[in-house]
ZADO-1210 file (C-alpha; in nm, 4 decimals, padded with zeros to 6 digits):
<atoms>
<atom x="17.0724" y="04.1477" z="11.9908" code="MET" pos="1"/>
<atom x="17.0897" y="03.8766" z="12.2529" code="THR" pos="2"/>
<atom x="17.3922" y="03.7887" z="12.4611" code="GLY" pos="3"/>
<atom x="17.5422" y="03.7282" z="12.8032" code="THR" pos="4"/>
<atom x="17.7128" y="04.0032" z="13.0037" code="HIS" pos="5"/>
<atom x="18.0567" y="03.8386" z="13.0319" code="GLN" pos="6"/>
<atom x="18.2937" y="04.1352" z="13.0149" code="GLY" pos="7"/>
<atom x="18.3120" y="04.4863" z="13.1547" code="THR" pos="8"/>
<atom x="18.0496" y="04.7018" z="12.9817" code="LEU" pos="9"/>
<atom x="18.0470" y="05.0787" z="13.0245" code="MET" pos="10"/>
<atom x="18.2506" y="05.0323" z="13.3431" code="GLY" pos="11"/>
<atom x="18.0117" y="04.7693" z="13.4850" code="ILE" pos="12"/>
<atom x="18.1684" y="04.4405" z="13.5953" code="ALA" pos="13"/>
<atom x="18.0339" y="04.1211" z="13.4311" code="PRO" pos="14"/>
<atom x="17.7120" y="03.9877" z="13.5865" code="THR" pos="15"/>
<atom x="17.6560" y="03.6751" z="13.3771" code="GLY" pos="16"/>
<atom x="17.3046" y="03.8026" z="13.3008" code="SER" pos="17"/>
<atom x="17.1453" y="03.6967" z="12.9725" code="ARG" pos="18"/>
<atom x="17.0198" y="04.0132" z="12.7973" code="CYS" pos="19"/>
<atom x="16.8173" y="04.1123" z="12.4937" code="THR" pos="20"/>
<atom x="16.8483" y="04.4608" z="12.3460" code="VAL" pos="21"/>
<atom x="16.6537" y="04.6173" z="12.0612" code="GLU" pos="22"/>
<atom x="16.7754" y="04.8897" z="11.8318" code="GLY" pos="23"/>
<atom x="16.7986" y="05.0155" z="11.4776" code="ILE" pos="24"/>
<atom x="17.0810" y="05.1020" z="11.2439" code="SER" pos="25"/>
<atom x="17.0302" y="05.3219" z="10.9377" code="VAL" pos="26"/>
<atom x="17.2987" y="05.3299" z="10.6710" code="SER" pos="27"/>
<atom x="17.3301" y="05.5564" z="10.3676" code="ARG" pos="28"/>
<atom x="17.5255" y="05.4446" z="10.0669" code="PHE" pos="29"/>
<atom x="17.6479" y="05.6427" z="09.7686" code="ARG" pos="30"/>
<atom x="17.7912" y="05.4723" z="09.4613" code="ALA" pos="31"/>
<atom x="17.8042" y="05.1430" z="09.6488" code="GLY" pos="32"/>
<atom x="18.0002" y="05.2858" z="09.9432" code="ARG" pos="33"/>
<atom x="17.8867" y="05.3517" z="10.2976" code="LEU" pos="34"/>
<atom x="17.8904" y="05.7288" z="10.3539" code="VAL" pos="35"/>
<atom x="17.6843" y="05.7710" z="10.6736" code="GLU" pos="36"/>
<atom x="17.5459" y="05.5527" z="10.9482" code="GLU" pos="37"/>
<atom x="17.3231" y="05.6176" z="11.2492" code="TRP" pos="38"/>
<atom x="17.2444" y="05.3745" z="11.5296" code="ALA" pos="39"/>
<atom x="17.0012" y="05.3862" z="11.8192" code="GLN" pos="40"/>
<atom x="16.9645" y="05.1158" z="12.0824" code="TRP" pos="41"/>
<atom x="16.7968" y="05.0711" z="12.4188" code="ASP" pos="42"/>
<atom x="17.0914" y="05.1328" z="12.6529" code="ALA" pos="43"/>
<atom x="16.8633" y="05.1933" z="12.9545" code="LEU" pos="44"/>
<atom x="16.6874" y="04.8618" z="12.8935" code="GLY" pos="45"/>
<atom x="17.0243" y="04.6853" z="12.8882" code="LEU" pos="46"/>
<atom x="17.1349" y="04.8563" z="13.2100" code="LEU" pos="47"/>
<atom x="16.8108" y="04.7465" z="13.3767" code="ARG" pos="48"/>
<atom x="16.8675" y="04.3863" z="13.2694" code="GLN" pos="49"/>
<atom x="17.2138" y="04.3736" z="13.4253" code="ILE" pos="50"/>
<atom x="17.0954" y="04.5457" z="13.7437" code="GLY" pos="51"/>
<atom x="17.2797" y="04.8737" z="13.6855" code="ALA" pos="52"/>
<atom x="16.9615" y="05.0875" z="13.6622" code="ALA" pos="53"/>
<atom x="16.6306" y="05.0685" z="13.8510" code="PRO" pos="54"/>
<atom x="16.3414" y="04.8774" z="13.6985" code="SER" pos="55"/>
<atom x="16.0722" y="05.0718" z="13.5210" code="GLN" pos="56"/>
<atom x="15.8461" y="05.2347" z="13.7777" code="GLY" pos="57"/>
<atom x="16.0846" y="05.1759" z="14.0686" code="ALA" pos="58"/>
<atom x="16.0879" y="05.4615" z="14.3152" code="GLY" pos="59"/>
<atom x="15.7546" y="05.6128" z="14.2136" code="ARG" pos="60"/>
<atom x="15.5173" y="05.7423" z="14.4771" code="THR" pos="61"/>
<atom x="15.1742" y="05.5815" z="14.5259" code="GLU" pos="62"/>
<atom x="15.0109" y="05.8804" z="14.3524" code="ALA" pos="63"/>
<atom x="15.2430" y="05.8409" z="14.0532" code="GLU" pos="64"/>
<atom x="15.1626" y="05.4672" z="14.0401" code="ASP" pos="65"/>
<atom x="14.7866" y="05.5444" z="14.0353" code="ARG" pos="66"/>
<atom x="14.8332" y="05.7991" z="13.7529" code="ARG" pos="67"/>
<atom x="15.0374" y="05.5459" z="13.5540" code="ALA" pos="68"/>
<atom x="14.7540" y="05.2908" z="13.5781" code="GLU" pos="69"/>
<atom x="14.4998" y="05.5264" z="13.4176" code="VAL" pos="70"/>
</atoms>
């Protein structure tokens, strides 16, 4: 999904940021009717794009950064 953060989202005021979010939706049908549906999407990635969560790796110590590079 791609869009622009123009309205309040999860209590976060609009930022005008253009965002892209990935996810998956799995639906189960029986006799032509939807009976169950599951969805999973990258909420943390979206929050990072609108500035409501720290970027990946932000706040790590130097030692943690070195371990992450290995």
